[in-house]
C-alpha positions as CSV (number, residue, x, y, z in Angstrom):
1,X,-46.0,-7.7,-41.3
2,X,-44.7,-4.1,-41.0
3,X,-41.1,-3.4,-40.1
4,X,-42.2,-2.1,-36.7
5,X,-44.3,-5.2,-36.1
6,X,-41.4,-7.5,-37.1
7,X,-39.0,-5.7,-34.6
8,X,-41.6,-6.0,-31.9
9,X,-42.1,-9.8,-32.6
10,X,-38.3,-10.4,-32.7
11,X,-37.8,-8.5,-29.4
12,X,-40.6,-10.5,-27.7
13,X,-39.2,-13.8,-29.0
14,X,-35.7,-12.9,-27.8
15,X,-37.2,-12.0,-24.4
16,X,-38.9,-15.3,-24.2
17,X,-35.8,-17.2,-25.1
18,X,-33.7,-15.3,-22.5
19,X,-36.3,-15.9,-19.9
20,X,-36.1,-19.6,-20.7
21,X,-32.4,-19.5,-20.1
22,X,-32.8,-17.5,-16.9
23,X,-30.7,-19.4,-14.3
24,X,-28.0,-20.1,-16.9
25,X,-27.7,-16.5,-18.0
26,X,-27.8,-15.2,-14.4
27,X,-25.1,-17.7,-13.4
28,X,-22.7,-16.1,-16.0
29,X,-23.1,-12.7,-14.4
30,X,-20.4,-11.6,-12.0
31,X,-20.8,-9.8,-8.7
32,X,-18.5,-6.9,-8.7
33,X,-16.8,-6.0,-5.4
34,X,-14.6,-2.9,-5.0
35,X,-11.9,-3.3,-2.3
36,X,-10.2,-0.1,-1.1
37,X,-6.5,-0.5,-0.1
38,X,-4.0,2.3,0.5
39,X,-1.1,4.3,-1.1
40,X,1.4,2.4,-3.4
41,X,4.4,1.1,-1.6
42,X,2.6,0.0,1.6
43,X,1.4,-3.4,2.7
44,X,-2.3,-2.9,1.9
45,X,-2.0,-2.6,-1.9
46,X,0.2,-5.7,-1.9
47,X,-2.2,-7.7,0.2
48,X,-5.2,-6.4,-1.8
49,X,-3.8,-7.6,-5.1
50,X,-3.1,-11.1,-3.7
51,X,-6.5,-11.3,-2.1
52,X,-8.2,-10.2,-5.3
53,X,-6.4,-12.8,-7.4
54,X,-7.1,-15.6,-4.9
55,X,-10.9,-14.8,-4.5
56,X,-11.4,-14.3,-8.2
57,X,-9.7,-17.6,-8.9
58,X,-11.7,-19.5,-6.2
59,X,-15.1,-18.2,-7.2
60,X,-15.5,-17.1,-10.9
61,X,-18.9,-15.5,-10.0
62,X,-17.1,-12.9,-8.0
63,X,-15.1,-10.0,-9.5
64,X,-13.0,-8.3,-6.8
65,X,-11.3,-5.1,-8.0
66,X,-8.9,-3.0,-5.9
67,X,-8.7,0.8,-5.6
68,X,-5.8,2.8,-4.1
69,X,-6.7,5.3,-1.4
70,X,-5.0,7.2,1.4
71,X,-5.5,4.2,3.7
72,X,-7.6,3.5,6.7
73,X,-8.5,7.1,7.4
74,X,-10.2,7.3,3.9
75,X,-11.5,3.7,3.8
76,X,-13.6,4.0,7.0
77,X,-15.7,7.0,5.9
78,X,-15.7,5.8,2.3
79,X,-17.3,2.5,3.4
80,X,-19.8,4.4,5.6
81,X,-20.8,6.5,2.6
82,X,-21.0,3.5,0.3
83,X,-18.1,4.6,-1.9
84,X,-16.5,1.1,-1.7
85,X,-17.8,-2.3,-1.0
86,X,-14.9,-3.5,1.1
87,X,-11.9,-1.7,2.7
88,X,-8.7,-2.6,4.4
89,X,-8.4,-1.0,7.8
90,X,-5.4,-1.1,10.1
91,X,-6.0,-2.5,13.6
92,X,-5.6,0.7,15.7
93,X,-7.8,2.7,13.3
94,X,-10.5,0.0,13.6
95,X,-10.1,0.0,17.4
96,X,-10.7,3.7,17.7
97,X,-13.6,3.6,15.2
98,X,-15.3,0.7,16.9
99,X,-14.8,2.2,20.4
100,X,-16.2,5.6,19.2
101,X,-13.0,7.5,20.0
102,X,-13.4,10.9,18.4
103,X,-16.5,9.8,16.5
104,X,-19.7,7.8,16.7
105,X,-19.1,4.1,17.2
106,X,-18.5,2.3,13.9
107,X,-21.3,0.1,12.5
108,X,-19.3,-1.6,9.8
109,X,-18.7,-5.3,9.9
110,X,-15.6,-7.6,9.6
111,X,-15.3,-9.9,6.6
112,X,-11.7,-11.0,7.1
113,X,-9.0,-10.7,9.8
114,X,-6.1,-10.2,7.4
115,X,-3.0,-10.3,9.5
116,X,-1.5,-9.1,12.8
117,X,0.8,-6.0,12.6
118,X,3.5,-5.6,15.3
119,X,5.0,-2.2,14.9
120,X,8.8,-1.5,14.5
121,X,11.3,1.0,13.2
122,X,13.9,0.3,10.6
123,X,17.3,2.1,10.3
124,X,20.3,1.8,8.2
125,X,22.9,-0.8,9.3
126,X,25.5,1.9,9.9
127,X,23.1,3.9,12.0
128,X,24.1,4.7,15.6
129,X,20.5,4.1,16.8
130,X,19.8,0.8,18.5
131,X,16.8,1.6,20.8
132,X,13.6,3.6,20.3
133,X,14.8,6.2,22.8
134,X,18.0,6.7,20.7
135,X,15.7,8.2,17.9
136,X,14.5,11.0,20.1
137,X,15.1,14.4,18.4
138,X,15.7,12.7,15.0
139,X,13.7,13.0,11.8
140,X,11.5,9.9,11.6
141,X,9.1,8.9,8.8
142,X,5.9,7.5,10.5
143,X,4.2,6.5,7.2
144,X,1.5,7.8,5.0
145,X,-0.7,10.4,6.7
146,X,-3.8,8.4,6.3
147,X,-2.4,5.1,7.4
148,X,-3.4,3.4,10.6
149,X,0.2,2.6,11.3
150,X,0.6,6.2,12.2
151,X,-1.9,5.6,15.0
152,X,-0.1,2.5,16.2
153,X,3.1,4.5,16.5
154,X,1.3,7.1,18.6
155,X,0.1,4.4,21.1
156,X,3.4,2.6,21.2
157,X,5.4,5.8,21.8
158,X,2.9,7.1,24.4
159,X,3.2,3.8,26.2
160,X,6.9,4.4,26.7
161,X,6.6,8.0,27.6
162,X,7.3,9.6,24.2
163,X,5.3,11.9,22.0
164,X,5.2,11.4,18.2
165,X,5.1,15.1,17.2
166,X,7.2,16.6,20.0
167,X,9.9,14.1,20.8
168,X,10.7,13.4,17.1
169,X,10.8,15.5,13.9
170,X,7.8,13.6,12.6
171,X,7.6,13.2,8.8
172,X,4.3,12.0,7.2
173,X,4.5,10.7,3.7
174,X,2.4,11.2,0.6
175,X,3.0,7.5,-0.3
176,X,4.2,4.7,1.9
177,X,6.8,3.8,-0.8
178,X,8.5,7.1,-0.3
179,X,9.9,6.0,3.1
180,X,12.8,3.7,2.3
181,X,14.7,6.1,-0.1
182,X,14.5,8.8,2.6
183,X,16.2,6.5,5.2
184,X,18.8,5.4,2.7
185,X,19.8,8.9,1.7
186,X,19.7,10.2,5.3
187,X,16.7,12.6,5.0
188,X,15.2,10.7,8.0
189,X,16.9,8.5,10.6
190,X,14.2,5.8,10.7
191,X,11.0,4.5,9.1
192,X,8.1,3.2,11.1
193,X,6.1,0.3,9.9
194,X,4.5,-3.0,10.9
195,X,3.8,-6.6,10.2
196,X,5.4,-9.5,8.5
197,X,6.4,-8.9,4.9
198,X,5.8,-5.1,5.0
199,X,7.2,-3.7,1.8
200,X,9.1,-0.8,3.4
201,X,11.0,-3.2,5.7
202,X,11.6,-5.7,2.9
203,X,13.1,-2.9,0.7
204,X,15.4,-1.8,3.5
205,X,16.5,-5.2,4.7
206,X,17.2,-6.4,1.2
207,X,19.5,-3.4,0.4
208,X,23.1,-4.4,0.0
209,X,24.1,-1.7,2.5
210,X,22.0,-3.5,5.1
211,X,19.4,-2.3,7.7
212,X,18.4,-3.0,11.3
213,X,14.9,-3.4,12.8
214,X,14.2,-1.7,16.2
215,X,11.3,-2.9,18.4
216,X,10.3,-2.1,22.0
217,X,12.2,-3.8,24.7
218,X,10.5,-6.3,27.0
219,X,10.2,-3.7,29.7
220,X,8.7,-1.2,27.2
221,X,6.2,-3.8,25.9
222,X,5.0,-4.4,29.5
223,X,4.6,-0.6,29.9
224,X,2.7,-0.2,26.6
225,X,0.3,-3.1,27.4
226,X,-0.3,-1.9,30.9
227,X,-1.6,1.4,29.4
228,X,-3.2,0.0,26.3
229,X,-4.3,-3.5,26.9
230,X,-6.0,-3.8,23.5
231,X,-2.5,-4.0,21.9
232,X,-1.3,-7.6,21.8
233,X,2.2,-9.0,22.2
234,X,3.1,-10.2,18.7
235,X,6.1,-12.0,17.2
236,X,7.7,-11.6,13.8
237,X,9.3,-15.0,13.1
238,X,13.0,-15.3,12.1
239,X,13.5,-15.0,8.4
240,X,10.4,-12.9,7.8
241,X,12.7,-10.4,6.2
242,X,16.0,-10.7,4.4
243,X,19.0,-11.1,6.8
244,X,16.7,-11.3,9.9
245,X,18.2,-14.3,11.8
246,X,16.2,-13.9,15.0
247,X,12.5,-13.5,15.9
248,X,11.4,-10.0,16.8
249,X,8.8,-9.3,19.5
250,X,6.7,-6.1,19.5
251,X,3.0,-5.0,20.0
252,X,0.2,-4.4,17.6
253,X,-3.2,-5.7,16.6
254,X,-5.0,-7.4,13.7
255,X,-6.0,-5.5,10.6
256,X,-9.3,-6.2,8.8
257,X,-11.3,-6.2,5.7
258,X,-14.5,-4.3,6.6
259,X,-17.7,-4.2,4.5
260,X,-20.0,-1.2,3.8
261,X,-23.0,-1.0,6.1
262,X,-25.5,-2.5,3.6
263,X,-23.1,-5.1,2.1
264,X,-25.3,-8.1,1.1
265,X,-25.2,-11.2,3.4
266,X,-25.0,-13.5,0.4
267,X,-21.9,-11.8,-1.0
268,X,-20.1,-11.8,2.3
269,X,-20.9,-15.5,2.6
270,X,-19.5,-16.2,-0.9
271,X,-16.4,-14.2,-0.2
272,X,-15.8,-16.2,3.0
273,X,-16.4,-19.5,1.3
274,X,-14.0,-18.4,-1.5
275,X,-11.3,-17.4,1.1
276,X,-11.7,-20.9,2.7
277,X,-11.1,-22.5,-0.6
278,X,-8.1,-20.2,-1.5
279,X,-6.4,-19.5,1.8
280,X,-3.6,-22.0,1.4
281,X,-2.8,-20.7,-2.1
282,X,-3.1,-17.1,-0.8
283,X,-0.6,-17.8,2.0
284,X,1.9,-19.3,-0.5
285,X,1.6,-16.4,-2.8
286,X,2.1,-13.8,0.0
287,X,3.8,-14.9,3.3
288,X,2.1,-12.2,5.4
289,X,-1.3,-13.5,4.2
290,X,-0.7,-16.9,5.9
291,X,-2.8,-15.6,8.8
292,X,-5.7,-14.8,6.5
293,X,-7.6,-18.0,7.4
294,X,-11.3,-18.3,8.1
295,X,-10.4,-20.2,11.3
296,X,-8.7,-16.9,12.6
297,X,-11.6,-14.5,11.9
298,X,-13.4,-15.1,15.3
299,X,-10.1,-14.8,17.2
300,X,-9.1,-11.6,15.4
301,X,-12.5,-9.9,15.9
302,X,-12.8,-8.0,19.2
303,X,-16.4,-9.4,19.5
304,X,-18.5,-11.9,17.5
305,X,-21.2,-9.2,16.8
306,X,-18.6,-7.2,14.8
307,X,-18.4,-10.0,12.2
308,X,-20.6,-9.7,9.1
309,X,-23.7,-11.9,9.4
310,X,-22.9,-13.5,6.0
311,X,-19.4,-14.3,7.1
312,X,-20.6,-15.6,10.4
313,X,-23.1,-17.9,8.7
314,X,-20.4,-19.6,6.7
315,X,-18.1,-19.9,9.8
316,X,-20.9,-21.6,11.7
317,X,-21.5,-24.0,8.9
318,X,-17.9,-25.2,9.0
319,X,-17.6,-25.2,12.7
320,X,-15.3,-22.2,12.9
321,X,-17.7,-20.1,15.0
322,X,-19.9,-21.1,18.0
């Protein structure tokens, strides 16, 4: 047999052998999933890392990888263009996109409701500012320019009669992590953020010099919700941050993991099943992820048709969806 003939025979034999192993070989292949997060120092990269570890541990056939972006404002068009498989999107950004505010209504689907995000400011403990109105005229860091938290701030302030870019010296950050040092050294009077376990607040509250969180008053919350009823009254439990002895009430909404338009139903099903298996461990590893439970997905989604069909199929199987 010639060398060429021998190579052809060996290649054919190897092909037959692999074909015979088919299901076992395919079972060893991983489904790669790229999850877009946000700028370093914010809550999304922290959550994304914890979610990635939990899902990969729960289902070895899935390989979730994270990618830093500018945040919600980059993740939404990136998903629509197929640049990522999944993307973390803050609640107010999702609301505007789904409602078609300033754009065509969003066709992306929800895979996970990750956590609720009540908005607040943080100031130094020695700051003279105790109410939101006290910050009027001051330099305030509202977060990374592409973050949905910036949009939440706009709604909250407008609900109490203040304008983000005219009543404050608004500062928009390159990275979310740049905010705490600016408050500590006095370059800005306050930093805006949201949610439980948000890294910027944790950084400030854990500082030996101390810090203080400022949320809307009860009257302000009523005014905000009267104007923007999609915002929910939300509570940060006592002890969510260092030296936070009392619960804090504010307004905000749920943030989501959204999937690209053509994300496969089977992969969404497997991700939801893996989350169900891993959700207790995920909550223990990251306190703000305790709300990331499959039982919360339907309640977090504005409407059932916004949930990915693969996710919804798993939820119905376990009785977590009608």
